[in-house]
C-alpha positions in Angstrom: 105.7 -3.6 -117.9 104.9 -2.7 -121.5 102.1 -4.2 -123.5 103.2 -6.3 -126.5 102.7 -4.4 -129.8 100.6 -7.0 -131.5 97.8 -7.3 -128.9 94.9 -4.8 -129.1 94.0 -2.8 -126.0 90.7 -4.1 -124.6 88.3 -2.1 -122.6 85.3 -3.4 -120.6 82.0 -3.5 -122.4 79.9 -0.5 -121.4 76.3 -0.7 -120.4 73.8 2.1 -119.6 74.7 1.7 -115.9 78.5 1.6 -116.4 81.0 -1.2 -117.1 79.6 -4.7 -117.6 80.3 -7.0 -114.6 79.2 -10.5 -113.7 77.9 -9.4 -110.3 75.0 -11.3 -108.7 71.5 -9.8 -109.0 71.7 -9.1 -105.3 74.6 -6.8 -105.9 72.7 -4.8 -108.6 71.9 -1.2 -107.5 68.7 -1.5 -109.6 67.5 -4.8 -108.1 63.9 -4.5 -106.8 63.5 -4.9 -103.1 60.2 -6.0 -101.8 58.9 -3.8 -98.9 58.6 -5.6 -95.6 55.0 -6.4 -94.8 53.5 -4.9 -91.7 50.6 -6.3 -89.9 47.6 -4.1 -89.3 46.2 -3.8 -85.7 43.1 -5.9 -86.5 45.2 -8.8 -87.8 47.6 -8.5 -84.8 44.7 -8.6 -82.4 43.1 -11.6 -84.1 46.5 -13.5 -83.9 46.9 -12.5 -80.2 43.4 -13.7 -79.4 43.9 -17.0 -81.1 47.4 -17.4 -79.5 45.8 -16.9 -76.1 43.1 -19.5 -76.9 45.9 -22.0 -77.8 47.8 -21.1 -74.6 44.7 -21.6 -72.5 43.9 -24.8 -74.4 47.1 -26.4 -73.2 46.5 -25.4 -69.6 48.1 -22.0 -69.5 51.6 -23.4 -69.1 54.4 -20.9 -69.7 57.2 -21.2 -72.2 55.6 -21.7 -75.6 54.3 -18.2 -76.4 56.3 -18.0 -79.7 55.0 -21.3 -80.9 51.4 -20.3 -79.9 51.8 -17.1 -81.9 53.2 -18.9 -85.0 50.4 -21.5 -84.8 47.8 -18.8 -84.6 49.3 -17.0 -87.6 49.3 -20.2 -89.6 45.7 -21.0 -88.7 44.5 -17.6 -89.6 46.4 -17.5 -92.9 44.9 -20.9 -93.8 41.4 -19.7 -93.0 41.0 -21.8 -89.9 39.2 -20.4 -86.8 
């Protein structure tokens, strides 16, 4: 199909990184990605010790180790203990 004679040919606007698009920031190849934080051994040991204290404080019953760990993390992050 031929283009009508009266309409100008349009091209995408160019940017330094190529044609302009309306992509989300997540799709941008230049978007900054935060590195995943890793826990040092001392922090991991303090959390494990506190999680064990929580576990023993509720009678040593099995089944809540993840919740114990998360509670220990929260307490240490908030400066408790």
